[in-house]
Phi, psi and omega in degrees: 000135180298147177291163179299318184297322178294322177300327178290315181296319179298307178305315175298318183301316182300314179302310177297317181299314183300321184291324174303314183296315184298318184296312186300322176299334181265349177283138187298145181296331188265007184061016175287167184268116175279172168310312183294325176291319174303312180302321175298317177302316188285330177276002180093357177277160183232141174291154181292119184271168183298136178082359186287329188282323175298324179297316176295325177292313180299328179287326174297314174303324183290350180270356176291127185305156183303313183304318181293322175297313182306314179298323183287330176271353175077020187269149179215148185228129169260129175301147180242345179280132180295337178087353176206129182304312175298318175306314176300321183293321175293321178299321182294308175308313183297315174308314178298317185290323186292322188282348181260108175302343179272359174304125180266092182294346177290339184263337187302132179229086178278347165297317169312303180301317183291323178294327184282324184281342167298312170314313180297318183300310184295316186285321188289318188256341192248328188287142171275129186233103175262101186259141173214148181293137165239181178297114169080010178177222188216144176233134184231129178260122190240114183228163180188183172223168182052230176307317179297316173304311176308319177294318175306315181292334171283311187280314182302313173305314188292325176296313184297322178295329187266329179279342183302123178106332179299133181048027181076014185281151175240120181243132174222153181226141172234138182292140164246163180303324185233027178162214183218146176254115188254135170236127181232118181223171181212162174266335181283127181307322179290333179282323178307309177305313175306307174306305183297330181281327173295323181072192184291313182286330175296320176290326179297327180276344190288156181099166178250014192269351191297299184299315177306318178284333173305319187288324179292320175303313174297325178284353178082025184252006189268128180270088172302325185287336181268325195237345188060202179286095180288161170279000000 
């Protein structure tokens, strides 16, 4: 049995079609303007032009709700966005692990990756970063409290250790009571401008080691004792 919505659409189409046929039967064969036509023009009404009936049908069909049209065509759409960045990052790693027959699930440590992503969120969004140019580079005072401070103390020393030498940079870090003091310098004048232009967050995201370390961390291959929570 047709659905109620379909019956309404069919009824509307038939009504419009019937009106068009009835009007066509009343039109003069020589297309001259008869009394009825003149009366319609004087009253502000307009006779149905060729193709007008089809346009009305199309407009009526366009009023059918999207879910109704999707149902009629059998179409379905599945969302692809994970809805949360850290969730999506872990989901991607899990898919990689699932697809690799060599994955040793007895060593997998997704909780370590989750904690690192929390650290990233704290440092990226909540840490205070005061940057100033120094001789041959940039100095950044990175501070915070509570969970943010813990994240700074884990991420910044690990970052400095691993970015040291990248693009000819020299990265050093000193501990502060409420954070870390990061210095990144270079001998090449172009790299000095590069470092200063990147600023704190640009430096933090530079390099190509971030995602591979996420995977290594999830696989349980990450040396936490030597490097801590690497960026």
